[in-house]
N, C-alpha and C positions, 0 to 999 in steps of 0.2 A: 512629440515621439518614441516612445520606444521599439528596441531595437529586440524584433525576437529571435529566441533562438529557433533552428534550422528544422528540429522536431518536439514538436509539444503533446505529450498526451492529451489526449481529449476526455474528460470523461460525459457519460450521458448519464442524468439523475430527472427523474420524476419531477420533482417539485425544489429538490433540498442541495443545491450547488452551493448556495452562500452559506448555510450551517458546515455542510461537509469541509468546504472551504477553511472556514472560522475553526473544527474541527484539527483538521491535520495542520494549519501553521503555526497551532498551539499544543503542537504536538514536536513537531520538527524547530531544532535552531534555527536559525540566523533564513526563518520563514517570513513570507508577508502575503497579505493581498494586496495585489497592485492594482487590478481594475474590476470595477461593476457595471456591467450593461443593462441596460432594463430592455423588455420591451416596449416597439410604441404601436399605435393602433393600425399603422400598415401591415396586412398583412395577418390581421385576427384568423381571418376565414381558414387560413390554414395552418397556423402553431393553435389558435383556439387559447392564449395565454393573454392576461387582460394588461393593457398601457400601465405601465407603472410597475411591475413585475419583474425579478429580476430575471432576463435571460442568462448571461453566462459571467463565469468569475473569471478573472486572469491569478493565479498564486504561483508564488517560488516557494518550494517548500526545499532548503538546505541549498536554493541557490538553481532549482531546477523550477522552469515552469511548466505548469499544467493550467488546462483549462477546465472548468466546470460549466457544463450545460445543462438547462433545465429544458429539457425536449420533452418529457410527458413520459406514461408508464412501458410504452412500446420496448422499451427495451431492459435487460435487467445485464449486471455484472455476472460472470462464469469464472469457474478457477482459471479459464483456460489464459488469462492474462492474470498477472498480481506484478505488483512490485517488491523488489529484492531492497533489504536494507541489510546491508553488510556492518557487522558491529565487533569490533576490535575486541571488546572484552565484554564478561557476564553482565556486568551492571549497563552495559547498555543495550545487550538483550531483554534481560530483564525489564528497563524501562519502555524499550519499545513493544512488546509482549504485551505488557500491562495496559500501557492508553491503549494502543489500536483494536486491542479483542475486548476495551471496556464496550459493553453492549452489542457484542459480533454475538455470531453464532459457536457456542462451545464446541458442536458436535460437528463444524468445520476445522479441526487445528490439530495438525499432525505432521512433524517433521520439520517443525518449525513454520507452519503455514498456517496462517486464520483469516480469517473472515469478520469486518470491520463491521459494524452497523448501519453503515450502506450498504451491505453487501460485497465490497472491495477486497481482497487479495490479498495478503501480503505475505512476503516467506522473510521474517525476521531471522538471518543466520551469521554466524560469526566468521567473520573473512578468512580464516585457515584449511575453514572447511574442505573446498577444494584440495590443496595438501591431504590431508587423509585420505582423497580417492584419486588422487594421481596413479596407483599403480593398482587397479580394479582386480590385477590378477594376485594381488599381496592380503597373507594373512591380517594385518592391521588393516587393510580396506575392507576387510568382510568382518571384521570386529568390530569397527567403525559404523558401519553399514547395520549392521546385527540392529547396535544401541541406540541408534538414531532412530531407526523404524517403532522402536517401544517408545520415542517420547514425541513430548506434544510439542512443547519450547523446549528449544535446544540448550545442551549444558555444557559446557566449553570443558567443565573436567572431566566428565563422564565421556563424553567422547574421546578425548584425548589417552585417558585412561584404556580404555576399548583399545586404543589403535597400538597402544602400546603392550599388551596383554596385560 
């Protein structure tokens, strides 16, 4: 029996939990599907899922556990919840942006935010971003903010140049 981390994000899908887990584990290094659980006959009158269909998937992304649940169409993802991917270099931003945004909603892209093909929101950000905005009253922070607000995918070099003036 595995030991679960104390806090595990649980993601509600209509019926795409396994496909989503495969999609995400194919993007992040050190990732894997841990367990797939299936609906049985019990509870059919409540969950309305056929016996043998995927109920939930426990998976890891870069060592962090997530659960994906096939719960039906009642709930949808919103931008109120997102996962932030901190990147040291531009090639990492490009990698995660390109893969996570593939098939997603291009209208839902701004300031490093994107929505993937399952409707889940992600923030692909340079890890140095908080340093640019540490002193909100500085001219550098204002220039960096102005530059960032014009971007969809964040560009480290452009942000640094704007900050430096």
